[in-house]
C-alpha positions as CSV (number, residue, x, y, z in Angstrom):
1,X,0.4,-0.1,0.0
2,X,1.2,3.6,-1.0
3,X,1.6,5.5,2.3
4,X,2.0,8.5,0.3
5,X,-1.9,8.1,0.0
6,X,-2.5,8.8,3.4
7,X,-0.7,12.3,3.6
8,X,-2.7,15.2,3.6
9,X,-2.8,17.4,0.4
10,X,-1.1,20.7,2.0
11,X,1.2,20.4,5.5
12,X,-0.4,23.5,6.3
13,X,1.8,24.1,9.3
14,X,4.9,24.0,7.6
15,X,3.3,26.2,4.7
16,X,2.6,28.6,7.5
17,X,6.6,28.6,8.6
18,X,7.4,29.0,4.7
19,X,5.5,31.8,4.3
20,X,6.9,33.5,7.7
21,X,10.4,32.9,5.7
22,X,8.7,34.9,2.5
23,X,7.5,37.4,4.7
24,X,11.1,37.9,6.5
25,X,13.0,38.1,3.1
26,X,10.1,41.0,1.9
27,X,10.7,42.9,4.7
28,X,14.5,42.9,4.6
29,X,14.3,43.8,1.1
30,X,12.0,46.6,2.2
31,X,14.3,48.0,4.8
32,X,17.3,47.6,2.3
33,X,15.9,49.5,-0.5
34,X,14.6,52.3,2.3
35,X,18.1,52.6,3.5
36,X,20.1,52.4,0.5
37,X,20.0,55.7,-1.2
38,X,20.5,57.4,2.8
39,X,23.3,55.3,3.8
40,X,25.1,55.9,0.1
41,X,25.1,59.9,0.6
42,X,25.9,59.7,4.0
43,X,29.4,57.7,2.8
44,X,29.8,60.7,0.4
45,X,28.6,58.5,-2.6
46,X,26.2,59.9,-5.6
47,X,22.8,58.9,-4.8
48,X,22.4,57.6,-8.6
49,X,25.0,54.9,-7.4
50,X,22.0,53.4,-5.4
51,X,20.3,52.5,-8.2
52,X,23.2,51.3,-10.1
53,X,23.8,49.1,-7.6
54,X,20.1,47.5,-7.3
55,X,21.0,46.9,-11.2
56,X,23.7,45.3,-10.6
57,X,22.3,43.0,-7.6
58,X,19.7,42.2,-9.8
59,X,22.0,41.0,-12.9
60,X,23.4,38.7,-10.3
61,X,20.4,36.8,-9.5
62,X,20.3,35.8,-13.4
63,X,23.2,33.5,-12.3
64,X,22.7,33.0,-8.6
65,X,19.3,32.1,-8.2
66,X,19.5,28.8,-10.6
67,X,22.9,27.9,-9.2
68,X,21.7,27.5,-5.6
69,X,18.3,26.1,-6.7
70,X,20.6,23.8,-8.6
71,X,22.8,23.0,-5.8
72,X,19.6,22.3,-3.3
73,X,18.5,19.7,-5.4
74,X,21.9,17.6,-5.3
75,X,21.9,18.4,-1.7
76,X,18.4,17.3,-1.3
77,X,19.3,13.9,-3.5
78,X,22.6,14.0,-1.2
79,X,22.0,14.5,2.2
80,X,18.2,14.1,2.2
81,X,17.7,17.9,3.4
82,X,17.8,21.3,1.5
83,X,18.3,22.7,4.9
84,X,21.9,23.0,5.4
85,X,22.1,25.1,2.2
86,X,19.4,27.5,3.7
87,X,21.3,27.3,7.1
88,X,24.2,28.8,5.4
89,X,22.5,31.2,3.3
90,X,20.1,32.8,6.2
91,X,23.0,33.1,8.7
92,X,24.9,34.8,6.1
93,X,22.2,37.2,5.3
94,X,21.5,37.9,8.9
95,X,25.2,38.3,9.8
96,X,25.9,40.9,6.9
97,X,22.5,42.5,7.0
98,X,23.4,43.7,11.0
99,X,27.4,44.3,9.6
100,X,25.7,47.0,7.0
101,X,24.5,49.6,9.6
102,X,27.4,48.6,12.1
103,X,29.9,50.1,9.3
104,X,27.8,53.3,9.1
105,X,28.7,53.7,13.2
106,X,32.4,53.3,12.4
107,X,32.5,54.8,9.3
108,X,35.2,57.6,10.6
109,X,37.7,55.2,11.7
110,X,39.5,55.0,8.5
111,X,39.3,56.8,5.2
112,X,38.9,53.5,3.0
113,X,36.2,51.9,5.2
114,X,33.7,53.9,2.5
115,X,34.2,51.2,0.5
116,X,33.4,48.5,2.7
117,X,29.7,49.0,2.2
118,X,28.8,48.6,-1.0
119,X,30.9,45.5,-0.7
120,X,28.9,44.3,2.5
121,X,26.0,45.5,0.2
122,X,26.6,43.1,-2.5
123,X,27.3,40.4,-0.2
124,X,24.2,40.8,1.6
125,X,22.4,40.3,-1.9
126,X,24.4,36.9,-2.9
127,X,23.7,35.6,0.3
128,X,19.7,36.1,0.2
129,X,19.9,34.6,-3.3
130,X,21.7,31.6,-1.8
131,X,18.8,30.2,0.5
132,X,15.6,32.3,-1.3
133,X,15.3,29.6,-4.0
134,X,16.1,26.3,-2.2
135,X,13.5,27.7,0.7
136,X,10.6,28.7,-1.4
137,X,10.9,25.6,-3.5
138,X,9.8,23.5,-0.5
139,X,6.7,24.4,-1.3
140,X,6.6,21.5,-3.8
141,X,7.3,19.0,-0.7
142,X,4.2,20.6,1.1
143,X,1.9,20.3,-1.0
144,X,0.5,18.4,-4.0
145,X,0.8,19.3,-7.3
146,X,-2.7,20.7,-7.9
147,X,-2.9,22.2,-4.3
148,X,0.2,24.0,-4.7
149,X,-2.3,27.5,-5.8
150,X,-3.7,27.2,-2.5
151,X,-0.6,26.6,-0.5
152,X,1.6,29.3,-2.8
153,X,-1.6,31.8,-1.7
154,X,-0.3,32.3,2.2
155,X,3.2,33.4,0.9
156,X,1.9,35.7,-1.5
157,X,-0.6,36.9,1.2
158,X,2.5,37.3,3.5
159,X,5.2,39.0,1.3
160,X,1.8,41.0,0.0
161,X,0.9,42.7,3.3
162,X,4.2,43.5,4.4
163,X,5.2,44.9,1.0
164,X,1.9,47.1,1.2
165,X,3.7,49.1,3.9
166,X,6.5,50.6,1.7
167,X,4.1,53.6,0.9
168,X,3.6,54.8,4.4
169,X,6.4,53.2,6.4
170,X,8.8,55.0,5.5
171,X,9.3,57.7,7.6
172,X,8.6,55.3,10.6
173,X,11.3,52.6,9.6
174,X,13.8,55.4,8.9
175,X,13.1,57.0,12.0
176,X,14.0,54.1,14.1
177,X,17.8,54.0,12.5
178,X,19.6,52.3,10.5
179,X,21.2,50.0,13.5
180,X,17.5,49.1,15.0
181,X,15.8,49.0,11.3
182,X,18.8,46.3,9.8
183,X,19.0,44.5,13.4
184,X,15.0,43.7,13.6
185,X,15.2,42.6,9.9
186,X,18.0,40.2,10.7
187,X,16.1,38.5,13.8
188,X,13.1,38.1,12.3
189,X,14.7,36.3,9.2
190,X,16.8,34.0,11.8
191,X,13.6,33.4,13.7
192,X,11.3,32.5,11.2
193,X,14.0,29.8,9.5
194,X,14.6,28.4,12.9
195,X,10.8,28.0,12.9
196,X,10.2,26.4,9.6
197,X,13.3,24.0,10.2
198,X,11.4,23.2,13.7
199,X,8.5,22.8,11.8
200,X,10.1,20.7,8.9
201,X,9.4,17.2,8.5
202,X,11.6,14.2,8.3
203,X,13.1,13.9,4.8
204,X,11.1,11.2,2.8
205,X,12.9,11.3,-0.7
206,X,10.6,9.9,-3.4
207,X,11.9,6.6,-5.5
208,X,12.1,9.3,-8.3
209,X,14.2,12.0,-6.5
210,X,16.7,9.0,-5.0
211,X,17.1,7.2,-8.3
212,X,19.9,7.9,-10.4
213,X,19.9,10.7,-13.0
214,X,18.9,8.6,-16.2
215,X,20.7,9.1,-19.2
216,X,19.8,11.8,-21.5
217,X,18.4,10.8,-24.6
218,X,20.2,10.7,-27.9
219,X,18.6,14.4,-28.8
220,X,20.8,17.1,-29.4
221,X,18.5,19.2,-27.2
222,X,18.2,18.6,-22.9
223,X,14.7,17.7,-22.2
224,X,14.7,20.2,-19.7
225,X,15.6,23.1,-21.8
226,X,12.5,23.9,-23.1
227,X,10.6,24.2,-20.1
228,X,13.5,26.0,-17.9
229,X,13.2,28.6,-20.9
230,X,9.8,29.2,-20.7
231,X,9.9,29.9,-16.9
232,X,12.8,32.3,-17.2
233,X,10.7,34.3,-19.8
234,X,7.8,33.8,-17.7
235,X,9.5,35.4,-14.9
236,X,11.0,38.3,-17.0
237,X,7.3,38.7,-18.1
238,X,5.5,38.9,-14.8
239,X,8.0,41.4,-13.4
240,X,7.4,43.8,-16.3
241,X,3.9,43.6,-16.6
242,X,3.5,43.9,-12.6
243,X,5.9,47.2,-12.5
244,X,4.5,49.1,-15.5
245,X,1.0,48.3,-13.6
246,X,2.5,49.3,-10.2
247,X,3.9,52.4,-12.2
248,X,0.0,53.2,-14.2
249,X,-1.8,52.7,-11.2
250,X,-0.3,56.0,-8.8
251,X,0.2,58.0,-11.7
252,X,-4.0,57.4,-12.5
253,X,-4.8,57.9,-9.1
254,X,-3.2,61.5,-8.8
255,X,-4.7,62.6,-12.5
256,X,-8.1,61.3,-11.3
257,X,-8.2,62.2,-7.4
258,X,-5.6,65.0,-7.2
259,X,-6.4,65.5,-3.3
260,X,-6.4,62.2,-2.4
261,X,-3.9,60.9,0.2
262,X,-2.6,58.2,-2.3
263,X,-0.1,56.6,-0.5
264,X,-2.4,55.7,1.8
265,X,-4.5,54.4,-1.2
266,X,-1.7,52.3,-2.4
267,X,-2.0,50.7,0.9
268,X,-5.2,49.9,0.8
269,X,-5.4,48.9,-2.8
270,X,-2.1,46.1,-1.9
271,X,-3.9,44.9,1.2
272,X,-6.7,44.1,-0.7
273,X,-4.5,42.5,-3.6
274,X,-2.6,40.8,-1.1
275,X,-5.8,39.2,0.7
276,X,-7.2,38.3,-2.8
277,X,-4.7,35.8,-3.4
278,X,-6.5,33.8,-1.2
279,X,-9.8,33.2,-3.4
280,X,-7.5,33.5,-6.2
281,X,-5.3,30.0,-5.1
282,X,-8.6,28.4,-4.3
283,X,-9.7,29.1,-7.9
284,X,-6.2,28.1,-9.1
285,X,-7.0,24.7,-7.7
286,X,-10.5,24.2,-9.4
287,X,-9.6,25.5,-12.8
288,X,-6.0,24.3,-12.8
289,X,-3.4,26.8,-12.4
290,X,-2.3,27.6,-16.0
291,X,-6.1,28.4,-17.0
292,X,-6.3,30.3,-13.9
293,X,-3.1,32.3,-14.7
294,X,-4.3,32.5,-18.6
295,X,-7.5,34.0,-17.2
296,X,-6.2,36.7,-15.4
297,X,-3.8,37.8,-18.0
298,X,-7.1,37.9,-20.2
299,X,-9.0,39.9,-18.1
300,X,-5.7,41.9,-16.7
301,X,-4.8,43.2,-20.1
302,X,-8.1,45.1,-21.2
303,X,-8.8,46.1,-17.8
304,X,-5.4,48.1,-17.6
305,X,-5.9,49.3,-21.1
306,X,-9.5,50.8,-20.2
307,X,-7.8,52.5,-17.2
308,X,-5.1,54.7,-19.4
309,X,-6.7,54.6,-22.8
310,X,-10.5,55.9,-21.4
311,X,-9.0,57.8,-18.2
312,X,-11.7,59.0,-15.8
313,X,-12.8,58.4,-12.4
314,X,-15.6,55.7,-13.2
315,X,-13.1,53.7,-15.4
316,X,-10.0,53.9,-13.2
317,X,-12.1,52.7,-10.5
318,X,-13.9,50.0,-12.2
319,X,-10.4,48.9,-13.5
320,X,-8.7,48.9,-10.2
321,X,-11.9,46.6,-8.5
322,X,-10.9,44.0,-11.3
323,X,-7.0,44.3,-11.1
324,X,-7.6,43.3,-7.4
325,X,-9.5,39.9,-8.6
326,X,-7.3,38.8,-11.8
327,X,-3.9,40.1,-11.0
328,X,-3.9,37.9,-8.2
329,X,-4.2,34.5,-10.2
330,X,-0.9,35.9,-11.9
331,X,1.2,36.5,-9.4
332,X,0.1,33.7,-7.0
333,X,0.2,31.1,-9.6
334,X,4.0,32.0,-11.0
335,X,5.7,29.9,-8.3
336,X,3.4,27.0,-8.5
337,X,3.6,27.2,-12.6
338,X,7.7,27.0,-12.6
339,X,7.0,23.9,-9.6
340,X,4.5,22.6,-12.2
341,X,7.2,22.5,-15.4
342,X,10.0,20.5,-13.1
343,X,10.2,16.7,-12.2
344,X,10.5,16.8,-8.4
345,X,13.5,16.3,-8.3
346,X,14.6,19.5,-10.2
347,X,12.2,21.8,-8.5
348,X,14.8,23.8,-7.0
349,X,16.2,24.5,-10.3
350,X,13.0,25.5,-11.3
351,X,12.1,28.3,-8.9
352,X,16.0,29.5,-9.1
353,X,15.1,30.3,-13.1
354,X,12.1,31.9,-12.0
355,X,13.8,34.0,-9.7
356,X,16.6,34.5,-12.1
357,X,14.0,35.9,-14.7
358,X,12.8,38.2,-12.1
359,X,16.3,39.5,-11.3
360,X,17.5,39.7,-15.0
361,X,14.2,41.5,-16.0
362,X,14.8,44.2,-13.1
363,X,18.2,44.7,-14.1
364,X,17.3,45.3,-17.6
365,X,13.8,47.3,-16.7
366,X,16.4,49.9,-14.6
367,X,18.7,49.9,-17.4
368,X,16.1,50.7,-20.0
369,X,13.9,53.0,-17.6
370,X,16.0,54.8,-15.5
371,X,13.6,57.7,-15.2
372,X,10.3,55.7,-14.5
373,X,8.8,58.8,-13.4
374,X,9.0,60.5,-17.2
375,X,6.8,57.7,-18.6
376,X,3.2,58.5,-19.1
377,X,0.5,56.3,-17.5
378,X,-0.9,55.6,-21.3
379,X,3.0,54.0,-22.2
380,X,3.1,52.1,-19.3
381,X,-0.6,50.5,-19.8
382,X,0.5,49.5,-23.1
383,X,4.0,48.0,-22.3
384,X,2.5,46.5,-19.6
385,X,-0.1,44.5,-21.4
386,X,2.5,43.8,-24.0
387,X,4.7,42.6,-21.3
388,X,1.2,40.6,-19.7
389,X,0.8,39.1,-23.5
390,X,4.3,37.5,-23.8
391,X,3.7,36.0,-20.6
392,X,0.5,34.1,-22.0
393,X,2.3,33.0,-25.0
394,X,4.4,31.5,-22.7
395,X,2.0,29.6,-20.3
396,X,0.1,28.8,-23.3
397,X,3.0,27.1,-24.8
398,X,3.8,25.2,-21.3
399,X,0.1,23.3,-22.0
400,X,2.1,21.8,-25.1
401,X,5.3,20.3,-23.0
402,X,5.2,16.5,-22.6
403,X,4.4,16.0,-18.5
404,X,7.5,15.5,-16.6
405,X,7.2,12.2,-14.1
406,X,5.1,12.8,-11.2
407,X,3.6,16.2,-12.6
408,X,0.1,16.9,-12.4
409,X,-2.0,19.8,-14.0
410,X,-1.2,22.6,-11.1
């Protein structure tokens, strides 16, 4: 009798622990991006260099995320766990995160210390890439393939709620001082990782995971190249589409409600979008994740274009209400989409390729659109629609792939 049949479809305690790690990652990046320009100015660097550093760090993710995800797959087969790599990354990230404000405190010790700051920041970004893909790929262990969107919705919710505070929390976070802010982020990350390790059940690799790697078929193309390429492009498309959408929304709000408190409106929209992930996950389980993502894109594109092509308080309001529902289907389904295209033995690589696509797209976005504020809402809406359309093509093409072992439509 197959013991796996007695396992629940979703290990909810472990999913909530993983959601805590996702929240800690979001919090760390929120603190980092808020303080980055300020710290650079304090050390005598031009403020513009901060944007260049983010572009460089995002570019590093193209290599680091897939590399660490793939290494975690091998560690899972050799050691029976991804946690050695996750633990190293979390400890290193936490230590470097505290070291960043410590350098600020001792910046007058000697002249050359100013160059330690950018080195520490790059090192921290690299260490975050060490554990993110291995950790998030654990979602494939905590939920069956059909239930992945529902499990992922709690990660989307946690990250979305914390990220929603960015428009209104800038002054508060900065007022605490860098040492308090960075130390808080470091301890939250350590605590979340420790809780996840405590909740994680003993590893029980499947025969497919522990079997020797099969030889490649007599074909010039590796069978994983196409799904990996589609995952990479999907990550890039979701990133660009989301970036243009999030650029257009505040501009349209300001144009239609110039006297409104825009930061608080953006906060409310972000909170509503985060909680919309829960029904989006349930719907994706019923319809199939790829079908739900295509529905989400199919509705998001016309709503986005409606908002920028026919600007009025009514069309903007209608578009925003619709986007709250349909945009969540896209964002929440992205990681389950990456996991569904890969065999379980390479789940870390699939998630790493997805995050690598996001990092590469973010880096290219920063190079091509350095002054995003000067772009009109109309142009942002059109470019966002094109990016989402390209994402839909990738998802549609993925349905033609031969299913990988143990892969069920998710």
